[in-house]
The first five atom37 places (N, CA, C, CB, O) and aatype in JSON, in Angstrom:
{
  "aatype": [12, 9, 0, 7, 1, 19, 13, 7, 2, 7, 1, 8, 3, 9, 14, 19, 15, 8, 14, 1, 15, 14, 3, 19, 15, 1, 8, 4, 16, 6, 13, 15, 5, 12, 16, 8, 19, 9, 3, 3, 0, 1, 19, 18, 7, 1, 9, 8, 13, 1, 13, 3, 5, 6, 0, 7, 0, 10, 12, 7, 1, 3, 19, 7, 15, 18, 19, 18, 11, 8, 2, 10, 1, 4, 15, 8, 3, 2, 6, 3, 4, 7, 3, 3, 6],
  "atom_mask": [
    [1, 1, 1, 1, 1],
    [1, 1, 1, 1, 1],
    [1, 1, 1, 1, 1],
    [1, 1, 1, 0, 1],
    [1, 1, 1, 1, 1],
    [1, 1, 1, 1, 1],
    [1, 1, 1, 1, 1],
    [1, 1, 1, 0, 1],
    [1, 1, 1, 1, 1],
    [1, 1, 1, 0, 1],
    [1, 1, 1, 1, 1],
    [1, 1, 1, 1, 1],
    [1, 1, 1, 1, 1],
    [1, 1, 1, 1, 1],
    [1, 1, 1, 1, 1],
    [1, 1, 1, 1, 1],
    [1, 1, 1, 1, 1],
    [1, 1, 1, 1, 1],
    [1, 1, 1, 1, 1],
    [1, 1, 1, 1, 1],
    [1, 1, 1, 1, 1],
    [1, 1, 1, 1, 1],
    [1, 1, 1, 1, 1],
    [1, 1, 1, 1, 1],
    [1, 1, 1, 1, 1],
    [1, 1, 1, 1, 1],
    [1, 1, 1, 1, 1],
    [1, 1, 1, 1, 1],
    [1, 1, 1, 1, 1],
    [1, 1, 1, 1, 1],
    [1, 1, 1, 1, 1],
    [1, 1, 1, 1, 1],
    [1, 1, 1, 1, 1],
    [1, 1, 1, 1, 1],
    [1, 1, 1, 1, 1],
    [1, 1, 1, 1, 1],
    [1, 1, 1, 1, 1],
    [1, 1, 1, 1, 1],
    [1, 1, 1, 1, 1],
    [1, 1, 1, 1, 1],
    [1, 1, 1, 1, 1],
    [1, 1, 1, 1, 1],
    [1, 1, 1, 1, 1],
    [1, 1, 1, 1, 1],
    [1, 1, 1, 0, 1],
    [1, 1, 1, 1, 1],
    [1, 1, 1, 1, 1],
    [1, 1, 1, 1, 1],
    [1, 1, 1, 1, 1],
    [1, 1, 1, 1, 1],
    [1, 1, 1, 1, 1],
    [1, 1, 1, 1, 1],
    [1, 1, 1, 1, 1],
    [1, 1, 1, 1, 1],
    [1, 1, 1, 1, 1],
    [1, 1, 1, 0, 1],
    [1, 1, 1, 1, 1],
    [1, 1, 1, 1, 1],
    [1, 1, 1, 1, 1],
    [1, 1, 1, 0, 1],
    [1, 1, 1, 1, 1],
    [1, 1, 1, 1, 1],
    [1, 1, 1, 1, 1],
    [1, 1, 1, 0, 1],
    [1, 1, 1, 1, 1],
    [1, 1, 1, 1, 1],
    [1, 1, 1, 1, 1],
    [1, 1, 1, 1, 1],
    [1, 1, 1, 1, 1],
    [1, 1, 1, 1, 1],
    [1, 1, 1, 1, 1],
    [1, 1, 1, 1, 1],
    [1, 1, 1, 1, 1],
    [1, 1, 1, 1, 1],
    [1, 1, 1, 1, 1],
    [1, 1, 1, 1, 1],
    [1, 1, 1, 1, 1],
    [1, 1, 1, 1, 1],
    [1, 1, 1, 1, 1],
    [1, 1, 1, 1, 1],
    [1, 1, 1, 1, 1],
    [1, 1, 1, 0, 1],
    [1, 1, 1, 1, 1],
    [1, 1, 1, 1, 1],
    [1, 1, 1, 1, 1]
  ],
  "atom_positions": [
    [[-4.8, 3.29, -7.26], [-3.76, 3.27, -7.26], [-2.85, 2.24, -6.99], [-3.66, 3.97, -6.79], [-3.26, 1.22, -6.44]],
    [[-1.24, 2.39, -7.4], [-0.91, 1.3, -7.66], [-0.61, -0.48, -7.43], [-0.47, 1.74, -7.79], [-0.52, -1.46, -8.17]],
    [[-0.54, -0.27, -6.22], [-0.95, -1.93, -5.61], [-2.05, -2.63, -5.99], [-1.21, -2.02, -4.16], [-2.02, -3.86, -5.92]],
    [[-3.61, -1.73, -6.62], [-4.68, -2.12, -6.88], [-4.01, -2.49, -8.87], [0.0, 0.0, 0.0], [-3.92, -3.46, -9.61]],
    [[-3.79, -1.44, -8.9], [-3.49, -2.02, -10.51], [-2.46, -3.12, -11.15], [-3.06, -0.91, -11.23], [-2.17, -3.45, -12.29]],
    [[-2.1, -3.47, -10.01], [-0.1, -4.61, -9.95], [-1.85, -5.89, -9.31], [2.37, -3.77, -7.61], [-2.74, -6.45, -9.96]],
    [[-1.63, -5.84, -8.32], [-2.3, -6.85, -7.32], [-3.54, -7.09, -7.9], [-2.49, -6.36, -5.79], [-3.79, -8.29, -7.92]],
    [[-4.69, -6.18, -8.52], [-5.65, -6.01, -8.64], [-7.06, -5.17, -8.01], [0.0, 0.0, 0.0], [-6.65, -5.11, -6.85]],
    [[-8.02, -4.69, -7.97], [-8.62, -4.34, -6.99], [-9.82, -4.48, -5.97], [-8.59, -3.74, -7.28], [-10.5, -3.75, -5.25]],
    [[-9.67, -6.04, -6.38], [-11.09, -6.97, -5.69], [-10.51, -7.68, -4.37], [0.0, 0.0, 0.0], [-9.56, -8.45, -4.23]],
    [[-11.27, -7.22, -3.59], [-11.16, -7.62, -1.85], [-9.25, -8.23, -1.52], [-12.69, -9.43, -1.43], [-8.57, -8.88, -2.32]],
    [[-8.95, -7.89, -0.54], [-7.87, -8.71, -0.36], [-7.97, -8.53, 1.19], [-6.45, -8.28, -1.16], [-8.45, -7.5, 1.66]],
    [[-7.31, -9.95, 2.29], [-7.17, -10.28, 3.12], [-5.71, -9.69, 3.45], [-7.53, -11.47, 3.08], [-4.86, -10.47, 3.03]],
    [[-5.2, -8.65, 4.02], [-3.83, -8.81, 4.2], [-3.41, -8.05, 6.28], [-2.99, -7.7, 2.52], [-3.63, -6.96, 6.81]],
    [[-3.04, -8.83, 6.58], [-2.66, -8.88, 7.76], [-1.83, -8.26, 8.04], [-2.46, -9.76, 8.12], [-0.74, -8.24, 7.46]],
    [[-2.21, -7.46, 9.21], [-1.41, -5.8, 10.02], [-0.92, -6.16, 11.37], [-2.68, -4.26, 10.4], [-1.43, -5.84, 12.44]],
    [[0.06, -6.83, 11.17], [1.03, -7.44, 12.79], [2.22, -7.11, 13.13], [1.37, -8.9, 12.92], [2.94, -6.95, 12.15]],
    [[2.55, -7.0, 13.8], [4.34, -6.68, 14.68], [4.86, -7.83, 15.56], [4.32, -5.22, 16.01], [4.06, -8.61, 16.09]],
    [[5.76, -7.92, 15.67], [6.54, -8.74, 16.49], [6.55, -8.5, 17.67], [7.65, -8.82, 16.21], [6.89, -9.41, 18.43]],
    [[6.29, -7.54, 18.07], [6.51, -7.39, 19.21], [5.31, -6.58, 19.86], [7.75, -6.86, 19.29], [5.47, -5.57, 20.55]],
    [[4.14, -7.15, 19.56], [3.01, -7.28, 19.57], [1.92, -8.64, 19.07], [2.91, -6.27, 19.04], [1.01, -8.57, 18.24]],
    [[2.27, -9.62, 19.71], [1.66, -10.98, 18.61], [-0.16, -11.01, 18.69], [2.39, -12.94, 19.38], [-1.01, -11.61, 18.04]],
    [[-0.2, -10.33, 19.5], [-1.8, -10.9, 19.98], [-2.39, -9.71, 19.82], [-2.1, -11.55, 21.65], [-3.41, -9.41, 20.45]],
    [[-1.58, -8.64, 18.62], [-2.56, -7.11, 18.24], [-2.34, -7.07, 17.01], [-2.14, -5.51, 18.91], [-1.32, -6.44, 16.73]],
    [[-3.28, -7.79, 15.58], [-3.75, -8.38, 14.51], [-4.42, -6.88, 14.32], [-4.66, -9.9, 14.64], [-4.75, -6.17, 15.27]],
    [[-4.57, -6.5, 12.86], [-5.45, -5.76, 11.57], [-5.84, -7.22, 10.79], [-4.31, -4.43, 10.35], [-5.4, -8.37, 10.8]],
    [[-6.69, -6.64, 10.25], [-7.41, -7.61, 9.02], [-7.43, -6.34, 7.75], [-9.45, -8.32, 9.55], [-8.34, -5.66, 8.24]],
    [[-7.17, -5.85, 6.93], [-7.47, -4.6, 5.75], [-8.07, -5.55, 4.55], [-5.8, -3.58, 5.14], [-7.76, -6.65, 4.09]],
    [[-8.57, -5.06, 4.41], [-8.93, -5.45, 3.1], [-9.1, -4.77, 1.48], [-9.93, -5.84, 3.41], [-9.62, -5.29, 0.5]],
    [[-8.61, -3.74, 1.58], [-8.33, -2.27, 0.77], [-6.76, -2.12, 1.07], [-9.35, -0.73, 1.48], [-6.29, -2.44, 2.16]],
    [[-5.93, -1.56, -0.08], [-4.19, -1.32, 0.33], [-3.75, -0.16, 1.61], [-3.34, -0.63, -1.24], [-2.88, -0.02, 2.47]],
    [[-5.64, 0.92, 0.79], [-5.27, 1.96, 1.56], [-5.25, 1.85, 3.31], [-6.18, 2.97, 1.09], [-4.89, 2.69, 4.15]],
    [[-5.86, 0.27, 3.5], [-6.53, 0.09, 4.72], [-5.59, 0.25, 5.53], [-7.23, -1.09, 4.94], [-5.49, 1.0, 6.5]],
    [[-4.66, -0.74, 4.95], [-3.06, -1.43, 5.65], [-2.18, 0.3, 5.79], [-1.87, -2.99, 4.0], [-1.83, 0.76, 6.87]],
    [[-1.9, 1.24, 4.04], [-1.15, 2.67, 4.64], [-1.64, 2.83, 5.8], [-1.36, 4.07, 3.87], [-1.05, 2.61, 6.85]],
    [[-3.13, 3.38, 5.65], [-3.21, 3.91, 7.34], [-3.26, 3.48, 8.28], [-3.94, 4.45, 7.76], [-3.27, 4.24, 9.25]],
    [[-3.31, 2.2, 8.45], [-3.02, 1.64, 10.21], [-1.27, 1.28, 10.38], [-4.12, -0.24, 10.62], [-0.8, 1.23, 11.52]],
    [[-0.58, 1.09, 9.42], [1.34, 1.81, 9.73], [1.27, 3.03, 9.55], [2.76, 1.37, 8.6], [1.79, 3.22, 10.65]],
    [[1.08, 4.21, 9.12], [0.51, 5.07, 9.42], [0.66, 5.71, 10.54], [-0.35, 4.8, 9.28], [1.6, 6.41, 10.93]],
    [[-0.71, 5.3, 11.22], [-1.06, 5.86, 12.51], [-0.4, 4.87, 13.76], [-2.76, 5.95, 12.58], [-0.29, 5.35, 14.88]],
    [[-0.02, 3.64, 13.5], [1.15, 3.08, 14.45], [2.57, 4.08, 14.28], [1.54, 1.34, 13.94], [2.91, 4.47, 15.4]],
    [[3.39, 4.53, 13.31], [4.38, 5.05, 13.62], [4.16, 6.53, 13.68], [5.3, 4.61, 12.84], [5.19, 7.21, 13.58]],
    [[2.77, 7.31, 13.85], [3.26, 8.59, 14.33], [2.25, 8.24, 15.42], [3.17, 10.08, 13.37], [1.46, 9.16, 15.22]],
    [[1.61, 7.37, 16.68], [1.85, 6.38, 17.52], [3.02, 6.47, 18.68], [2.06, 5.35, 16.68], [3.39, 7.01, 19.72]],
    [[3.31, 5.49, 17.65], [4.99, 5.25, 18.28], [6.04, 5.75, 18.52], [0.0, 0.0, 0.0], [7.12, 5.3, 18.91]],
    [[5.49, 7.26, 18.15], [6.39, 8.64, 17.88], [8.08, 7.59, 17.5], [6.46, 10.07, 19.84], [9.05, 7.14, 18.11]],
    [[7.44, 7.67, 15.97], [8.99, 7.42, 15.68], [8.9, 7.88, 13.81], [9.57, 5.34, 16.13], [9.65, 7.54, 12.89]],
    [[7.74, 8.71, 13.82], [7.02, 10.53, 12.74], [6.41, 10.94, 13.34], [6.05, 10.71, 11.34], [5.81, 10.52, 14.33]],
    [[6.44, 11.78, 12.89], [5.4, 13.23, 12.84], [3.88, 12.34, 11.33], [6.93, 15.41, 11.8], [3.87, 11.42, 10.51]],
    [[3.11, 13.19, 11.74], [2.2, 13.1, 10.62], [2.39, 13.51, 9.83], [1.28, 13.38, 10.62], [2.24, 12.8, 8.84]],
    [[2.86, 14.97, 9.62], [3.56, 15.23, 8.32], [4.45, 14.72, 7.89], [3.92, 16.17, 8.16], [4.37, 15.11, 6.73]],
    [[5.63, 13.86, 7.94], [6.46, 13.37, 6.87], [5.88, 11.93, 7.31], [8.27, 13.73, 6.88], [6.86, 11.33, 7.75]],
    [[4.84, 11.16, 7.39], [4.46, 10.3, 6.95], [3.06, 10.57, 5.73], [4.31, 9.57, 8.12], [2.27, 9.84, 5.13]],
    [[3.28, 11.77, 5.8], [1.97, 12.07, 4.37], [2.86, 12.76, 3.42], [0.33, 13.33, 4.76], [2.37, 12.95, 2.31]],
    [[4.31, 13.27, 3.64], [5.54, 13.89, 1.98], [5.89, 12.25, 2.23], [7.55, 15.65, 2.21], [6.59, 11.94, 1.26]],
    [[5.74, 11.24, 2.95], [6.86, 9.45, 2.05], [6.02, 9.07, 1.32], [0.0, 0.0, 0.0], [6.4, 8.39, 0.37]],
    [[4.08, 9.42, 1.51], [3.12, 8.76, 0.96], [3.22, 9.47, -0.51], [1.73, 8.85, 1.79], [2.73, 8.85, -1.46]],
    [[3.75, 10.55, -0.72], [3.11, 10.96, -1.78], [4.68, 10.42, -2.41], [2.37, 12.69, -1.87], [4.76, 9.68, -3.4]],
    [[5.6, 10.81, -1.82], [7.06, 9.9, -2.43], [6.48, 9.05, -3.78], [7.78, 8.49, -1.02], [6.23, 9.05, -4.98]],
    [[6.52, 7.99, -1.84], [6.06, 6.51, -2.3], [5.67, 6.26, -4.11], [0.0, 0.0, 0.0], [6.19, 5.66, -5.05]],
    [[4.34, 7.2, -3.86], [3.07, 7.3, -4.91], [4.25, 7.55, -6.1], [1.63, 8.83, -4.62], [3.98, 7.12, -7.22]],
    [[5.39, 8.14, -5.93], [5.68, 9.33, -7.16], [6.63, 8.12, -7.33], [6.31, 11.31, -6.9], [6.18, 7.8, -8.43]],
    [[7.64, 7.18, -7.1], [8.76, 6.29, -7.15], [7.63, 4.46, -7.91], [9.68, 6.24, -4.99], [8.14, 3.59, -8.61]],
    [[6.2, 4.48, -7.43], [5.91, 3.35, -7.58], [5.09, 3.42, -9.2], [0.0, 0.0, 0.0], [5.1, 2.52, -10.04]],
    [[4.35, 4.89, -9.32], [4.15, 5.47, -10.9], [5.19, 4.73, -11.79], [4.45, 7.26, -11.05], [5.34, 3.72, -12.49]],
    [[5.94, 6.03, -11.29], [7.13, 5.36, -12.12], [7.75, 4.21, -12.9], [7.72, 5.36, -11.63], [8.04, 4.11, -14.09]],
    [[7.93, 2.9, -11.28], [7.77, 1.73, -11.77], [7.08, 1.14, -12.59], [7.66, 1.26, -11.19], [7.33, 0.35, -13.5]],
    [[5.84, 1.78, -12.03], [5.16, 0.43, -13.24], [4.99, 0.9, -14.23], [3.77, -0.32, -13.07], [4.51, 0.08, -15.01]],
    [[5.28, 2.77, -15.02], [5.21, 2.76, -16.05], [6.53, 2.82, -16.6], [4.41, 3.53, -16.33], [6.41, 3.23, -17.76]],
    [[7.43, 2.66, -16.39], [8.74, 1.82, -17.17], [8.47, -0.02, -16.85], [10.62, 2.46, -16.24], [8.2, -0.81, -17.76]],
    [[8.6, -0.38, -15.49], [9.92, -1.29, -15.49], [8.29, -2.25, -15.68], [11.45, -1.43, -13.81], [7.79, -2.43, -16.78]],
    [[7.79, -2.68, -14.63], [6.11, -3.32, -15.0], [5.38, -4.07, -16.07], [5.31, -2.39, -15.08], [6.14, -3.67, -16.95]],
    [[4.61, -4.75, -16.67], [3.58, -5.43, -17.11], [1.96, -5.24, -16.61], [4.03, -6.63, -16.86], [1.7, -4.51, -15.65]],
    [[1.04, -5.89, -17.26], [0.46, -6.51, -16.35], [-0.5, -7.52, -16.72], [-0.03, -5.68, -15.62], [-1.18, -7.56, -17.74]],
    [[-0.48, -8.23, -15.89], [-0.82, -9.31, -15.75], [-2.37, -9.48, -16.89], [-0.89, -9.49, -14.13], [-3.33, -8.72, -17.02]],
    [[-1.99, -11.08, -17.67], [-3.55, -10.69, -19.18], [-4.68, -10.77, -17.7], [-4.09, -12.76, -21.16], [-5.61, -10.02, -17.42]],
    [[-4.33, -11.56, -17.22], [-6.11, -11.58, -16.29], [-6.02, -10.56, -15.37], [-6.6, -13.14, -15.2], [-5.81, -11.13, -14.3]],
    [[-6.08, -8.96, -15.13], [-6.1, -8.32, -14.27], [-6.64, -7.76, -15.93], [-4.92, -7.97, -13.08], [-6.19, -7.73, -17.07]],
    [[-8.2, -7.26, -15.0], [-9.34, -6.09, -16.33], [-8.77, -5.15, -15.96], [-11.28, -5.74, -16.26], [-8.92, -4.22, -16.76]],
    [[-7.96, -4.81, -14.83], [-7.79, -3.07, -14.98], [-6.75, -2.1, -15.34], [-7.98, -2.55, -13.9], [-6.32, -0.97, -15.06]],
    [[-6.51, -3.38, -16.3], [-4.97, -2.62, -16.79], [-5.38, -2.26, -17.82], [-3.52, -3.42, -17.03], [-4.27, -2.01, -18.29]],
    [[-6.27, -1.91, -18.86], [-6.78, -0.93, -19.67], [-5.8, -1.27, -21.33], [0.0, 0.0, 0.0], [-5.78, -2.14, -22.2]],
    [[-5.15, -0.07, -21.03], [-4.63, -0.37, -22.74], [-3.18, -0.51, -22.13], [-4.87, 1.17, -24.25], [-2.39, -0.77, -23.03]],
    [[-2.53, -0.42, -20.81], [-1.27, -0.78, -20.27], [-0.69, -1.9, -20.35], [-1.24, -0.62, -19.2], [0.23, -2.15, -19.56]],
    [[-1.27, -3.27, -21.78], [-0.2, -4.5, -21.52], [0.24, -3.97, -23.12], [-0.9, -6.54, -21.16], [1.16, -4.53, -23.72]]
  ]
}
């Protein structure tokens, strides 16, 4: 995952909440958990269908990969970069 390559694959504490529901909060330790929570909220909230969330995720990964390969550089303290430096 591109976010893991940029920010490292270590455990993170990512709070996921929305201003309309201040008492409801989720804490994710991986970026993929965060995207699944957001996808589910958009489907259950009748904002999107599951198939367009999946299509958007594929497109987002393609865009993220392109930006990573063409515009970003690895930080020196990220061991996951390999030959990308």
